[in-house]
N, C-alpha and C positions, 0 to 999 in steps of 0.2 A: 466699059460698062459698069464696073465696080465703082469707079469714081462718080459716074452719073447717078447711081443709086445713093451713094453717100451724099452727093450734092443735093439730090431731091429730098432725102431724109433731113438733111441740115436745113434746107429751105422750109420744109414743113414744120420743123421744131421752132425755127425762128418766127414763123407765122403764128404758131400756137402761143409762143411766149408773148408776142405783141398783142394778141387778142386777150390773153389772161391779164397782162399788164394794164390794158385799156379798161377792162372790167373792174380790176382792182382800184385803179385811179378814180373811176366814176363812183365807186362805193365809198372810197375815202372822202371824196368831195361831198357826196350826199350825207354821209355820217357827220361830217364837220358842220354842214348847214343845218342838219337836224339837231345837233347838239346846241347850236346857237339859238334855234327856235325854242327848244325846250328851256334853255336858260332864260330867254326873254319872257316866256310864259311863267316860269317860276318866279322871277322878280315881280311880275305884275300881280300874281296871286298871293305872293308873300306880303306885299303891301296891303292887299285887301284883307288878309288874315290879321295883320297887325291892327288895321282900322276896325275890323269886326271885334277883336278882343277888347279894344279900348272902349268902343261904343257899348258892347255887352256889359262891361264892368260898370259903366256910367248908368245904364238903365237899371241894373241891379241895385245900385246904391241910391239913386235918386227917385226912382218910381217903383215902389213895390207893386203897385197895381197898374203897371204899364198897359197902355191901350192895346187893343187887338191889332191896330195898324202897325204899331212899332214892332210887336211880336212877329207879325206876318212879314214885315220888311227884313227883320233879322233872319227869319227862316229862309227867305229867298236868297239873301246874301250868303248864308251858310251853305245852301244847296249849290250855288254858283261856285263857291270856293271848292267844295267837294268834287264837283264835276271837273274843275281845272286840275285838282290834285290827281284825279283818276286818269285824265288825259296824259299828264306828265308821267304817271306810273306806267301806263301802257307804252309810252315812248321809250322807257328805259329798258 
């Protein structure tokens, strides 16, 4: 009877270990995929940022009285970049 209890306890522990390992492995995989997604988004938004900085500098130098359309487009791009930065920040 004592061996039976020991065997049952051992089997329960092994089952728990297997369940915890499976959960851990799934989280590791999801974390890895999540990090890859965040990196992809970072590279995309960083390119947008560099483009935005370049264009903003050109507008400032070339057209002191830049049209409202150019200003509105710049604001939209800046807002899009900020939303992307916020998504990345939340994911970290």
